[in-house]
N, C-alpha and C positions, 0 to 999 in steps of 0.2 A: 764518306758512306756514299755509295753510288746508289741509284736505288729507280726503276723505271718505272711508272703508277700506269696503268689503266683502267677508266672508267667507261662502265656501259649500262648501268643498272637503269636508266633512263633514257629518254630521246636524244640524249646528250650522248656523243661519243667521244673518249679524248683516249692522248697519252701525253704523258709529262715525264722528263727526266728532273731529278734534283740528285743534287752532289754536297754534301756536307751540311745539308740544310738549307742550302740554294737552289732555287728552282732556275733552271738554265734554260729549259726552252716545253713549252707546251703547243700541241697540235692537237684543237678538241671544235666539234660542233655540232648544233643540232641538227641531227639526220634522223626522224623516225625511222625503222623498219629497213636501214640500212646499215647496220653493223657491220654484219659478214662483211661487206662489200668494203668499207670504208675502214674498217681499224688497221689492214695489213697495210694501208696507203698510206695512213696516217702515224703509222710504226716509221715506214719507208722515209717518208719525210721526217721525222724527227729524229732519224741516223742521218739523213744527207745533211739535215743544217746542224748539228752539232757534232758528228764525228763520231756517236757513241760507239764504243766496241760492245757489244753483250756480254764476253766471256769477263769483262771486267765490272761487271755490276757485281754489288753486294746480295741482290736481292730482285724481285719484279711484285707489286703491290698491285692488290686488284680491288673493285669495289664489289664485297661478298654478297650485298645482299641484305633486308629484302628490295626486290623491285622488279624489273622487267623479267620474266621468266627464260624469255628468249636471249633478252637482252644479256642477263648474267653468265647465260649458258656459254654463247658465244667468247665474254670477256674472259671467262675462266678456261676456254680449251686454247683460246689464243695464247693464255699466258700460261698454262701447261707444257703447248710447244715450245714456245719461247726458254722456259727454263728446263725443261728436263733433257733437251740440247744440249746444255752447258753446265747441268749438275748444279743450278742457282736455286735456293729456299724460292716459297712465295709467301707474300706477309698478306693474308684477307684482312681487309679494313671493312668494318662495318658502314654501312651505305648511310643508315642515319645519324650516325654520329658525326660523319661527314657533312650531311645535310643541316647537321643541326648548327656544327661549326662554320658553315658558310653565313649563319646568320650573324656573326662576329661575336665579342663579350655580353654578359648580360649579368644580371643579381638575380636572384629567386628562382622560382620555378618554372622551369623551360618544358616545353613539347613541341616535337617534330612531326611531321605529318607528310607521308608520301602517298599519292592517289594512285589505288590499284585500280579498279572498274566502276561502273555503275554508281552506290553510295558507301564503298567500302574504303577506307585508307587504311594503311600502316602507320602505326603514331608508336610512340616510346617519350617517357619522362625522362628527363635531365636536371642536373644542376651545374652550376659554372664552379669551379675550385682549380683557374689559372689553363683549363681544358673542359669541356663539356663532359660531365661526370653520368653514366646512364642509373637510371634509378630502376629500373624494370626491364624485361625483354620485351621487343618488337613483339607487336603483333596487329591482327587486321581488326578493325573496328567498322560500324557502322556510322556513318554521319553525324546522326541523333545523337548519338550517344555519345561523342568526342565534341560536340557543340559546346552540350552542358560543361564542359571540365575546360575549353578554350579560356571561357569567361572567368576561371578561377585561375588561370595563369599569369605569372609578368612580362613571358617572352616566349611566342610561338613561331617558328618557322614552317614553310610549306613548298612543296613543290608540287603543281596541278590541280591544286585544289580551286583554283579560280572560281570555279561555277560555283561553291559555295560559298564563300566567303564575304559575298557584298555588304551584309550588316555585321560584321564585324571586324573592331578597331585595332586589335591588340596583337596580328599576326602580320608577318612579313615575308616573300617570296626568299627562298633559299636560292642556292647557286651549284647544282651539281658541278665537281669539276675533278679532272684528273689531278690538279692543282694541289688541290684540299686531300686528297687520296696520299699524293708523293708526301706531302707534311706529316699527316698522321701516320704512316708508314715510317718517316725517318724518326720521329718523336718515340715511337713504341714498338719500334722492332724488335728488341729481346725479349717485349711480352706478345706480342703479337706471331713474330716468324716461326716458319714451320719448314723445317729442314727436308723433309721428306714427304711433299704434299700430295702422295699418289693416289692417297682415296678423298683427295679433300672436295667438298661440294659446293654449289652457292647454297646461301641460306633464303631459300624460296620463302617459306611459312604461306602456306596455302591460305591464299585469301578467303574460300569458300568454308573455310572453317570458323567461323564468325562464332564466338559462343554468345548464348543466348542473354539478352538484356536483363539487367536488372536493375529493376525501379523502386 
């Protein structure tokens, strides 16, 4: 199975090519607000380095959100452009699942955090059973509410929350990467593949619809 994976949900922009579960090549970089310009160049570089033939792919995987509104839109639009020309399916990979997996194996209760804006983070609970298993839907939360939950968790992975975590010990920085998107797409291909993804949209999860605090 051959899959091209694209990651644009954060300031990381990247493409990765996986074949039969083996990552062949990756081109990615932290380039805030330059995804529209850089993504086509990264793809062209990957093709030049690997000899990848688009029509030979079994599908194109995309980090589907939540994350940067602009980044998600750029990534999915580019993925659709590549896929539709060859009649390829898309594999939408949940961004927070990929970020959680970037922290490695763990035991007990897991939590992943992705910074949105101001004091708002996207969060989702997980457990580990040979892979990260989501326990709820991702959603936006105020940091003060999440901070109380962190202390009860066994394993916490974050991206972009550095300004909040000075006094917390049980939290590690994750690694958004097209590599992880490609691996998850390979592992969950039959479950996640969308053969006719014409109406597929990013999982934006509006960060402005934060629920009221429950004390």
